[in-house]
Each structure stands twice: as C-alpha cells, then as structure tokens.
N, C-alpha and C positions, 0 to 999 in steps of 0.2 A: 499544603501544596507540597508534597511528594516530588522533588531532585532526582527520581530514582531512574533505574535503568532499565535494558534489553530484559521481555523478560516470556514464560513458559506458557502461558496461556495460547498466545499468536503459535508457538509450532503447531499444537495440537490440529488447529486452520490451517493451518501448511501442510499437514499432515494430506488432507480432507483430500486437496485441488493445490499441495505446495509450488507446483511447475508454471499454475497459470498466477497464484495469489503472492509468490514473489517482490510483484512490481510495486504496490499502492500497500499493500496487507503488509510487506515485507519491511514495510519504513517502520510500521508502526504493531508496531511488538508492545509484550502487553504484560503490565503485571498487579499482583493486589498486599503482594504481601512483600517481594523484595526491599529487602532494608537495609543492603550487602552493597550497596554503590550509589548512594546514597546525594555525594558528591558530584553528581555526573557534569550535573550545573550547575551547582553553586558559583554562588558569580552572578551571576545570569542576570540581565535589567528584566527588570518590567516597569511597567508605565500603567495613572493614573485613564484611566474611560472618561470614554462624553456622555454628556446627560441631554437623550437624546430619545428621547420613548417615540418608538411607533403608535400614531395614529388611525390611521384606517381600521380597516373590513378584517376584521382575525384569516387567514387564510390558514388549509390543510394542508400538512403536509405528512404526507407518514413515515415512519424509519422503523423496515427493519432486521430487528437486532436478531444477534444469535448470542441464544443467553438462556441458560435452564437445563442443556442438553444433560446426562449422563457421560456423555464423550466433550463434549466441547460447552464454554459456556462464559463469552466474553463480556460483561456489562457491562466493560468503560466503553467498548466503542460508544454505548446510550449514553454515558454518562459526562463523552467531551462533544456528543450532538447536542446532548440538555444544555448544559454550559454554554455554546455558541450560540442555544435560541435566546439565553440569557443575556446573552450580549446582545445580537441583533434588537431584540426587542425591546432594552430599557437602555441602551445605551450608541446602538447604529441608524436609529432609523425607519425599519425593521426591511421586511423582504420587499424593494418597491416603495414601500411605506404603508404596509402590511405587518402587519405581526404575524408572528409563526406560530399556528397551532400543531405543536408536535405531536402529531397520533402515532402510540408505539405499537408493537406486534412483536412480543419474543416466539421468534422457532429455534428448535433445536435440532439442527442442519441435518433432517431429513424428510422424506416428501410429503409425511401427513400435515407436519407442522406448518408447514410452508406455504403449503395449498393453503390451510386455515387463512393464516396472516396474511396473503393476499385476494382474497375473498373479504374479506373481513375492512382491507381498507378500500378495497368497491367500492362497497357497500356506503362505508364512513364517506362519499364521495371524495377524498382527499384530493389535491391537484399537484402532486407528483408523490414518487415513493422512488423513496433513498433505501441504499445498503452500499454498505463501508463495502464490504466482499464478502459470499455464501459460496456452496458447493449446489445451492440450491435454485439459483437463476432458471432453470429450464423447466420448474413446475411454478416457481412466480410468476415471469415476464410473458407470456403467453397471455395468462388471466390481469393482470395488469395491464399493456399492453391493446387486449382485446376490449377496454372500454377508455380507449382514448386515451389514457393516464400517461406520461412520459415516466421512464424506468431511470435512475441515474444512480452509476454505483462510483467505486472509486478504485474498483477491478473485477472486469467482468469476466467470469470464471468459463460456463457455456456459449453451448453456440452460436443459443439466441439472444445471451448480453453482449455477443460481438455482433452481429449482426443485426439486429434488426431496426426498426427506425425507429419507435417509441424507447430504441436505450439509447444510456450516452453513456460510459466507461470513459472517466475521466484521466486516471490514468496511463500509463506504456505500456502496465504488465509486465510478460515475458516478452515480448517482441521489445520494451527500454531498453530490462535489463541485463539482453540475448547483448547489443547495439553499448551500452554504457560496458559490460563487457570489455568489448572491441577496442571502447575508446582507453579505457585504462589501460589494454594490453598494445595500444598506438604509443598511447605516450610515460612509456615505460620503454618504451622503444622494445618490444619485444618482434618474437618473429616467427615462436610457434606458442600455440594454447591446445589446455586441454581441457575440459569442463568431463565429469563426473554427475551424471545426470540421473538424478532417480526415477527407474524406468516401470513402462503401467501403461501393456494398450499402445504399445510403440513410437511413443512418446521419447523416447531416447534417436528414435528417427527423421520424430518432426524437430527436434531441438536442431539436428546437424540442418537437415535442409533450410532451416531459419537461420543456422547461427551459418552454416559457411561464404554465403557474398557478402554477408553483414563482415562479416572478419575479413575476407576478403576482398572486401574493399578498403578495410585500413590498413590492409601489408601483413594480416596475419595468417599462418595455416592453422586452421583451428581441428581435431580432433575430440567423436564426443564417444565419452564412455559410458555408458550404459551401468547401472547397479541394481541390480532387481532388488524388488519394494521385499523387506523380510533379512534379505542377506545376512547370515551370524557372522559375517567378517570377509568383507570387501579385501582383507588383501592383496588375495592375487588378480584381484583385476585393477586393485590401484597401480600395483607393482608392472605390471604390464600396460598398464597407460601412461607410467611415466621411465616405461624403457626407452623412449625418445629422447629423450629428455628436454622434455618440452622447458622453453623459457619462463611460461605461468602456466597459475589451474586457478580453478573456481569448481564450487558443490555446489546448482540444484537439489536441492531434500529436504527433506525434515532434518528438526536438527537431530535425533537419531542420527540419520544418516550423516548427517553433518561430520560428526563426532569421531564416526568409527574410520569415514573418509578421511578427515585428515590425520589422527592420529598414525593409520596408515601412510600419510603423505609426510610428515612428520619426520617415522620414521626409517624410508623409502629413497627421501627426496630433503631433509628440511632445507637446505635452503631456498628454493625454488620459489618463487617471487606469485605470492597470492594474493584475490582478487576473495572479499567475502559481498557476497550479500545477505540479509538482517537476519533471516532465521538461522545462522551459520558462525552468526554475533550476539548467540540466546546465552546468557549465562552459563546453560545447563552443558552448553556446547565449551563455552570459554573457557571457566572452571573447569576441567577438563583436561583441554589442549592446553592448558595454562594462557595466561597473558599475554605473558614475554612473547609468543611464537604472533600471535596478532596486531599487536602493538606496530604503528610504522607502514601495516600490511593498506591497501588499496581498499573501500567501502563503499556500497554500495544504496545511496538508499532515498529516499520518497520526499525526504521531510527533514526541514531543516530547524533544527532546538535551539539551536544555539545560538545564531547568530546573533549583532547588534543590530539584521534589515529591520524595516519597524514590521513588516506582517509577522515574523518570529517573536520580536518582543510581544506583539500584539499578540500570538497563544499563550505565551507564560502570562500574560496578564489575566486573559481573560481565564485562564483554567487557578489563576492566584483567590479572581474573586465570585468567582460561580462555580469553582471546584480544587479548593483547595490539597483533598484529602491523595488524587489522581495522581499519578506521573508525569510528568511533564514527557517522556521518551516514552511511555506508552501506547497501547493503545486508541486511551484517549482520543489523542491526535486526527486520526482516521473519520470518527464519530464528530470530533470538532472540522476539517476541512471540508467536508463531503458537506456543511450545513453553508456553511461560509465558502463555501467555491458556488455552489445552486444562488447564493445571495446578488456573488461578482456577476456566477452571468444575467443577471435578472435584474439586473442594477437599470436598464433602460428602456423597460416594462415600463408600461404606460396604460391604466381606465383596471380595468378587473383581472388580476391575479385567479388564473383559473387553469385547469390542463391544457388546452390549449397555446394562453399566450403561454404558460413556459415554455411548452414545448419549444415555442416560436422562437421564443428568447436564448433556448441548447444551441436551438440550430443556426442561431443568430451571430448570436456570440464567437468576437473571435480573439487568441491572442488573453486570454483569462489570466491572472496569474492566480497559482493553486497557493491559500492562502497555506503562511508560514512555505512553503515548497521553493523555497532559496530562488528563486526568480523562473519556475518550470511554467509551462503556459498550458494553457489550451484549450482548442478549437474543434466543435463536436461539428465540424459539416462531413465529413465523412473522407478526408482529403488528410488527417494523420499518417492513418494505416490501412491504404488503400483495401488493400486484400479483409481487413477487418473495421472493416467502415463504422462501428462504434466506441473504437476508441477515437482520443479525443486529447491523446499527447504522445510524442515519439519521446519528450523529453525526461532523464532521469539526475541523480546528482550521483556521483562523486567525490572521495572525499580519504584524507589519510587519517587513520583510524587511530582511535589517541587510549590515553592507560585503560580508560574508561569501557573498551568498546563501542567510544561513540567514532560516524564520520564526520571531519572538525575539516576546515576551509576546505569546500562545499564549492563545486563546478558545475554545470549544467550541462551537457552532453548527452547525445541523439539529434 
C-alpha cells in the first residue's frame, strides 16, 4: 500500500468538468507513479478486519470506470471500488446481507463508450449503477434511469445527474466547495475574498450568482474574476483582481491554470491568505509554486485520509489488505467511498436487493456518514441543495495544509 500524495491523473478529469468536479473528486487525486511523497501518511494506524462473509444471494452492482481513454484514464477509482467490494463480501456481511457482484464497464470520457456502458449495464440487469464522477452523465443517466435503475455518483456534473429522481449525487460538489471557502474566510476573519475561476459558457457568472449570497451570509464580500480557458498568461487579470487588496483568494480551475494563477498571485501579493481546492494541491502545481507557499494555508477536501477516526482507519486497512499498491491519498478513495456509501445507505434494506428496493433505501436514508469522510453525512431526499435535488450533502471539510500538501485537523463545514 503506497502512502502517496495527491496526483496528476485527477487533474485531467478536472480539466474536463473542473467547476463541477472540484467537490468529491477534488478530494480524490490519484497517482500510480508518484513516489516523491510516500511519507504523506507514514505512521497512520490500521486495524485487522473482521471475518464476516456475506451469505445471501449476490446482487449485481454496475460500476462505470473512467479508464482506457487517450485523454484520461483513472483505473485507481475502479481498484478502490474493487477493494471495498472484497471487504464488504468477506468481512462486512455484504450489502444488506448480499454479496456484491461488481459489474465493471470502462468508458473513455466520450459519448460513444459511455452510452455503450449504460446499455450494457442495463442489459446485465444491475440493481444500481455507480460512477465516482464523469463528464458523460448526460449520456449515461437517461438510459439507466429509463430502465428504472438508480444512478449513484460521488459528484454530479450534468444537469440530469443533479436533478433526476433516479440520481443520487452523494457529495456537495461545487456548491459545497464555495460554501467551504466562505466558511474558511469567515474563520480567518476575512472581510473580502476573490475567486479566480476558469471560465467557459458563463461559468464565472454562475459562480458569482451562486457564491455571492453564500459569502454574504458569512459576512464576506465576494469578487469573482473569470480566467478564460487556455489563456497563456493570466497575470493582467490576476493583478486587476488583486487591486482592491482582498483578504483572501482561491482558484477554481484545472491544475495548469492553478499553477499560472498562483504564480501570478505570488508576484502580485504573496502575503494574501489562500484557500486551496484539491486540484491546486496537485504535485504538478506545488512543485512549481513551492510547498512553502502552500503549507499552513487552508485546504478544502471531502476525504479524511489521515485521522484516527474509525472510518478512516478502516479505509486505510482495507487498502492495505486488498489493494496495497494503491496510494491511500489517491483516487482509490473515491471508488472506495462510493461502494461503502451505498452499503451504508442500504443497511436497513429488507428482503430482495433490487433496483426498486435500493432506490427506496437511498431516498429514505438520512444522515448517513460518508466513509472516510471526516464526519460528513448525506441525505438523499432532495433537501440538501433544493435547487439541485439530487445532491445529497452540502458539507465539506476544511483544514490546515501540512508539509505534504494534505489538509489535516479537519472540520466539517456547510
């Protein structure tokens, strides 16, 4: 089991739909070859696993894996899910007593393969379809929902993922990230805050419309500065955005834009307080802007990798037992969390585990703790973010970034 750091494959996925994916997947960066920070969680405790095999009839659960594409491939998500399934089947008594038969379909973040996966999983008669996060929800959900199969994702991107009655988006996503920024600003007694956001299709305006009342409720004035996608040098925009001397700043963008914007911030106002989303803690960013500029700042995450909370200890223990070559602070966490969250949400399910009963259990479950989530809970009855009724939580974690680029001493916010 690698005790590795945040990583680069995740920034590619974020580049596809960065503004929506910074929530759940933003906390699940991945790397299969990062060995420069293997001490990130050295000494973190693990525990032995119980012997409690599932004995019921198997239940097929579909898993859409972003894997094999020319632009993005994140097999660690699938591997984390497979480790969780082994634990559930061998050590945790199954999903409501049923062993999980994980039916994996790999898609390449483009409509043809995503549509093919959706159709294949429907043909397989799976009881639910899981996706850690994808830009192809608009292709997948209508097919799955049309067959009456619940779709469960850590982080919805498309409108249909955020509004469909058949969809449950377990993590807080962009609304949660913005709320966490506002609470971090309030905690640091900031009065003014600037967000530099990768822009496209009016996304900057959307962030402003969503964020202004959230920050206002925290007693902080917000300014959003759009950064055009692919802009070669954002320095003039950054300099203009800092001209009013805000108390704090953050960047919502892919890793490349994070790098260029934070470099410009270091030149224009190196002492301004910073709040980092996980994308901007990617080693490809911190290796350039310098860990010294990051350490001690506030970081936003949705995964508690390092603490001694029992669910975090269990997460590390499961990976140690069933996927020891995976980075604990990598994208395996998103696959693990998704499987374990489904098991937690269906623990009171009685009788046959099928699409209808799993959907009913998801909608009825309240205040379910997100596995390795630092105390984050989710409730999928449409009340967490009423404007986006499929989002099941408004909570994120904030903490101080350590010298490995990992937020620690985490607190639930939202």
